[in-house]
N, C-alpha and C positions, 0 to 999 in steps of 0.2 A: 898461950900457945895456939898453934893452928887447929889442933883437935878440939879445943873448947868452942870455937866458932862454927864448928861443923856438926851437922846432924848425923849421928851414927844410926845406921839402919841395920838392925840385926833381927833375924828370925821373924817371929810373929809381928814385930813392929813395922815390917816393911810395907805390907798392904795398908794398914791403917794410916800410915804417913801419907801415902799416895791418895788414899780415899779422902783424907782431910784436905789435901791440896786441891782435889777436885771439888770438894764442897765449897771452897771459896768462890766458885763460879756462880753460886746462888745469890751473890750480892747484886747481880743484874736483874733478878726476878721482880723486885718491887716496881721498877720502871716498866717492865713488860705488863705487869698487872695493872698499873695506872693507865697505860695505853688502852687496855681493854675497857676500863671504867670510862675513860673519855669517849670511846667509841659508842658504848652503850648509852651514855648520857647525851649523845648527839653533838658533841663538840666538833666544830669543823677542824680539819687537819691543820689548817693554818692559824688556829687560835694560838695566842701567846703561850697558854698553859701547855697545849699539846706540842708545840714546837720546842719549848724548854724541856719537856719530858723526853721528847724524841732525841734531842741532842745529848741529854744526860744518859739516856739508855744506850746510845751509840758509844759514848765515851766509856761508861762503866763496863759495857759488854766487851769492848776492846781491851780494857785494862785487865779484867778478871778472867777472860777466856782466851784471848788471842796473845796478848803481850807476855803471858806467863808460859806459853808453850815451850820456848827454848829452855827455860829453867826446869820445867817439868821433865822434858825429854833428856836434858842434861843429867838430871838426877837419876832418871831411869837407866841411862847408859852407864852411869857410874856404879849402879847396883848390879847391872847385868853380869852374870858369871861369878858373882861373889858367893860366899857361903850362905849369906842371907837370902840371896836370890833362889838358891837351890833348896832352901828350907821350905819355900812355898811350893805346894804340890803342883804338878804339871798343869792340871786343869785350872788352878788358880792363876798361874803365870799366863796361860793362854787367854783367860777371861780378862785379866788385868791389861795386858798389852793390846789385845784385840779391841776391847771396849774403849780404851784410850784413843786408839787410832780412829775408830768409828766416830766417837764423840767429837774429836777435833776436826774431822772432815765436815761433820754437820755444823760445828761452830764456825768454821771458815765460810761455809755456804750461807749461814744465817747472818754473819757479819757483813758479807757482801750485800745481801738484801737490805739489811738495816742501814748500811752506809748509803746505798742508792736511794732508799726511801727518805732518809734524813736529808740528803743533798737536794732531792726534788722538793721537799716541803720547805726547806730553808730558802731555796731559790724562788719558789712560788711566793713565799712570804715577803722576800726582798722585792720581787717584781710588783706585788700588790702595794707595798709601802711606797715604791717609786711612783706608782700610778696615783696614789693619794696626794703626793707632793707636786705632781705635774700640774701646771696651770691648765684650766679648762679652755677649750677652744672658744673663740668668740661666738656669740649667738648668731644663728642664721637670720637673714633678713626676713621680714614677714612676707607671706605669699602675695603675689600681685592680684589685684581684683580682676575678675573676668571682664572681657570686653562685651559689647552688645551681643555679639554672636556666641558668647559663652566660652570663647577660647582665651587662654592666658598668654599666648605667643611664646 
């Protein structure tokens, strides 16, 4: 039946459900930590390891923090006004909804920065790879020997 595939949110279970939903965002943390390690160890931003980590960080960050927003807020709207919603004290509802909006505004700002940085690094790496495969210009001719008066004309 339809009710079996649906999560029932009742009373005290409302906030833990949404808190656990938010906790899934931490799947992006290992990539952020690895980025810090690469920086401390002096890896160039265009190193293959750093680029791979940056792309993974952007993808995971998007999947666990941005792509889930419609589902999260859809569930929030579905609970709004129900008995389970009003079982949560007023302060708890304000903290839940207020912190959710603030966190997601920050997540969107961070995603924008991560995407811009990822694009720049991937583009720079692509440009560097093209430069490696481009043929070298022909060598310059040797300089002319000076004339008797020391000028080369």
